[in-house]
BALOBA-1460 file (C-alpha; in Angstrom, 3 decimals):
// residues 118
<rec num="1" residu="i" x="1.074" y="-4.279" z="7.179"/>
<rec num="2" residu="q" x="1.766" y="-4.218" z="3.414"/>
<rec num="3" residu="s" x="-0.764" y="-6.985" z="2.729"/>
<rec num="4" residu="q" x="-3.467" y="-4.994" z="4.568"/>
<rec num="5" residu="k" x="-3.058" y="-1.796" z="2.557"/>
<rec num="6" residu="m" x="-5.292" y="-0.529" z="-0.215"/>
<rec num="7" residu="k" x="-4.744" y="-1.479" z="-3.845"/>
<rec num="8" residu="p" x="-2.974" y="1.299" z="-5.788"/>
<rec num="9" residu="g" x="-4.861" y="2.974" z="-8.626"/>
<rec num="10" residu="n" x="-8.017" y="4.923" z="-9.328"/>
<rec num="11" residu="h" x="-11.181" y="3.659" z="-7.664"/>
<rec num="12" residu="i" x="-14.855" y="4.546" z="-7.325"/>
<rec num="13" residu="y" x="-16.749" y="4.416" z="-4.056"/>
<rec num="14" residu="k" x="-19.826" y="2.931" z="-5.710"/>
<rec num="15" residu="h" x="-22.310" y="3.805" z="-2.963"/>
<rec num="16" residu="m" x="-21.792" y="7.524" z="-3.628"/>
<rec num="17" residu="g" x="-20.056" y="7.545" z="-7.025"/>
<rec num="18" residu="i" x="-16.973" y="9.243" z="-5.600"/>
<rec num="19" residu="h" x="-13.681" y="8.788" z="-7.442"/>
<rec num="20" residu="y" x="-10.527" y="8.458" z="-5.348"/>
<rec num="21" residu="h" x="-6.862" y="7.631" z="-5.846"/>
<rec num="22" residu="v" x="-4.610" y="5.251" z="-3.921"/>
<rec num="23" residu="n" x="-0.940" y="5.957" z="-4.577"/>
<rec num="24" residu="s" x="1.723" y="3.366" z="-5.372"/>
<rec num="25" residu="l" x="2.542" y="2.967" z="-1.661"/>
<rec num="26" residu="g" x="-1.062" y="1.998" z="-0.810"/>
<rec num="27" residu="f" x="-2.118" y="5.309" z="0.769"/>
<rec num="28" residu="r" x="-4.971" y="7.632" z="-0.207"/>
<rec num="29" residu="g" x="-4.012" y="10.606" z="-2.328"/>
<rec num="30" residu="k" x="-1.125" y="11.881" z="-4.353"/>
<rec num="31" residu="e" x="2.218" y="10.200" z="-4.997"/>
<rec num="32" residu="f" x="5.090" y="11.268" z="-2.765"/>
<rec num="33" residu="k" x="8.746" y="10.373" z="-2.399"/>
<rec num="34" residu="p" x="9.159" y="8.717" z="1.005"/>
<rec num="35" residu="k" x="12.790" y="9.710" z="1.517"/>
<rec num="36" residu="e" x="12.744" y="13.113" z="-0.216"/>
<rec num="37" residu="k" x="11.195" y="16.030" z="1.654"/>
<rec num="38" residu="v" x="11.179" y="19.477" z="0.103"/>
<rec num="39" residu="k" x="9.065" y="21.028" z="2.852"/>
<rec num="40" residu="p" x="7.871" y="20.048" z="6.334"/>
<rec num="41" residu="r" x="5.830" y="16.842" z="6.333"/>
<rec num="42" residu="i" x="2.752" y="15.973" z="8.387"/>
<rec num="43" residu="i" x="1.459" y="12.402" z="8.399"/>
<rec num="44" residu="c" x="-2.197" y="11.962" z="9.355"/>
<rec num="45" residu="l" x="-2.914" y="8.497" z="10.715"/>
<rec num="46" residu="g" x="-6.364" y="7.264" z="11.613"/>
<rec num="47" residu="g" x="-9.457" y="5.377" z="10.619"/>
<rec num="48" residu="s" x="-12.216" y="5.982" z="8.124"/>
<rec num="49" residu="t" x="-12.627" y="9.654" z="9.072"/>
<rec num="50" residu="t" x="-8.995" y="10.305" z="8.144"/>
<rec num="51" residu="l" x="-9.243" y="8.142" z="5.024"/>
<rec num="52" residu="g" x="-12.315" y="10.094" z="3.926"/>
<rec num="53" residu="l" x="-13.746" y="7.406" z="1.675"/>
<rec num="54" residu="e" x="-16.983" y="9.342" z="1.199"/>
<rec num="55" residu="s" x="-15.005" y="12.410" z="0.105"/>
<rec num="56" residu="a" x="-13.194" y="13.366" z="-3.086"/>
<rec num="57" residu="d" x="-9.393" y="13.342" z="-2.778"/>
<rec num="58" residu="d" x="-9.241" y="17.121" z="-2.306"/>
<rec num="59" residu="k" x="-11.962" y="17.082" z="0.392"/>
<rec num="60" residu="t" x="-10.369" y="14.696" z="2.921"/>
<rec num="61" residu="y" x="-9.227" y="16.422" z="6.102"/>
<rec num="62" residu="p" x="-5.498" y="15.826" z="5.346"/>
<rec num="63" residu="a" x="-5.941" y="17.423" z="1.884"/>
<rec num="64" residu="v" x="-7.862" y="20.377" z="3.354"/>
<rec num="65" residu="l" x="-5.191" y="20.819" z="6.064"/>
<rec num="66" residu="e" x="-2.434" y="20.884" z="3.430"/>
<rec num="67" residu="r" x="-4.311" y="23.436" z="1.339"/>
<rec num="68" residu="l" x="-5.004" y="25.694" z="4.349"/>
<rec num="69" residu="l" x="-1.372" y="25.617" z="5.477"/>
<rec num="70" residu="n" x="-0.010" y="26.304" z="1.999"/>
<rec num="71" residu="d" x="-2.584" y="29.061" z="1.336"/>
<rec num="72" residu="n" x="-1.398" y="30.745" z="4.544"/>
<rec num="73" residu="e" x="2.258" y="30.723" z="3.493"/>
<rec num="74" residu="l" x="3.199" y="27.681" z="5.562"/>
<rec num="75" residu="p" x="4.557" y="25.338" z="2.879"/>
<rec num="76" residu="t" x="3.730" y="21.853" z="4.131"/>
<rec num="77" residu="e" x="3.188" y="18.379" z="2.711"/>
<rec num="78" residu="v" x="0.337" y="16.492" z="4.410"/>
<rec num="79" residu="l" x="0.032" y="12.756" z="3.789"/>
<rec num="80" residu="n" x="-3.138" y="10.727" z="4.328"/>
<rec num="81" residu="f" x="-2.346" y="7.452" z="6.116"/>
<rec num="82" residu="g" x="-5.969" y="6.740" z="7.026"/>
<rec num="83" residu="f" x="-7.442" y="3.239" z="6.787"/>
<rec num="84" residu="g" x="-11.060" y="2.270" z="7.273"/>
<rec num="85" residu="s" x="-11.985" y="-0.638" z="9.542"/>
<rec num="86" residu="k" x="-8.551" y="-0.867" z="11.137"/>
<rec num="87" residu="s" x="-7.824" y="-0.869" z="14.842"/>
<rec num="88" residu="l" x="-5.714" y="1.594" z="16.777"/>
<rec num="89" residu="r" x="-3.253" y="-1.288" z="17.146"/>
<rec num="90" residu="f" x="-2.898" y="-1.406" z="13.321"/>
<rec num="91" residu="i" x="-2.481" y="2.375" z="13.175"/>
<rec num="92" residu="t" x="0.217" y="2.321" z="15.879"/>
<rec num="93" residu="k" x="2.063" y="-0.498" z="14.108"/>
<rec num="94" residu="l" x="1.885" y="1.450" z="10.831"/>
<rec num="95" residu="l" x="3.409" y="4.473" z="12.562"/>
<rec num="96" residu="f" x="6.390" y="2.588" z="13.977"/>
<rec num="97" residu="t" x="7.048" y="0.162" z="11.113"/>
<rec num="98" residu="e" x="6.558" y="2.452" z="8.126"/>
<rec num="99" residu="a" x="5.394" y="6.032" z="8.622"/>
<rec num="100" residu="i" x="8.313" y="6.963" z="10.864"/>
<rec num="101" residu="h" x="10.711" y="6.142" z="7.999"/>
<rec num="102" residu="y" x="9.059" y="8.842" z="5.845"/>
<rec num="103" residu="q" x="10.612" y="11.485" z="8.122"/>
<rec num="104" residu="p" x="7.479" y="13.256" z="9.380"/>
<rec num="105" residu="d" x="7.903" y="16.501" z="11.269"/>
<rec num="106" residu="i" x="4.438" y="16.090" z="12.816"/>
<rec num="107" residu="v" x="2.214" y="13.023" z="13.206"/>
<rec num="108" residu="t" x="-1.490" y="13.225" z="13.973"/>
<rec num="109" residu="i" x="-3.627" y="10.270" z="14.991"/>
<rec num="110" residu="y" x="-7.395" y="10.553" z="14.843"/>
<rec num="111" residu="s" x="-9.229" y="7.412" z="15.852"/>
<rec num="112" residu="k" x="-12.934" y="7.763" z="16.500"/>
<rec num="113" residu="s" x="-14.506" y="5.216" z="18.819"/>
<rec num="114" residu="i" x="-18.169" y="4.905" z="19.554"/>
<rec num="115" residu="y" x="-19.260" y="3.279" z="22.784"/>
<rec num="116" residu="h" x="-22.832" y="2.249" z="23.473"/>
<rec num="117" residu="n" x="-24.117" y="1.674" z="26.987"/>
<rec num="118" residu="q" x="-26.579" y="-1.164" z="26.984"/>
């Protein structure tokens, strides 16, 4: 899994000129301490829609969810574990080999599939 993660640092999605951050653990968004929780933790797993590559860091759905919860007096940390172009098999493996060790209180998985009848 580690070799298939994103490269940490600040990046630009050139097609749209959007700046985004990948933290030191290879996930989109802010740094967090895997073993230290100060409030309930939600981990959002999924594909490109969760990752939100065409969105600024504060506009991804995990970031918006965190802001809405905190603004409504529900202190919560929401982590973006989205990866574009990865299968549900990869996402499931990520959940059970890594994400589970970050002590989530809630895990969401959003994997959009498009089927075409031909």
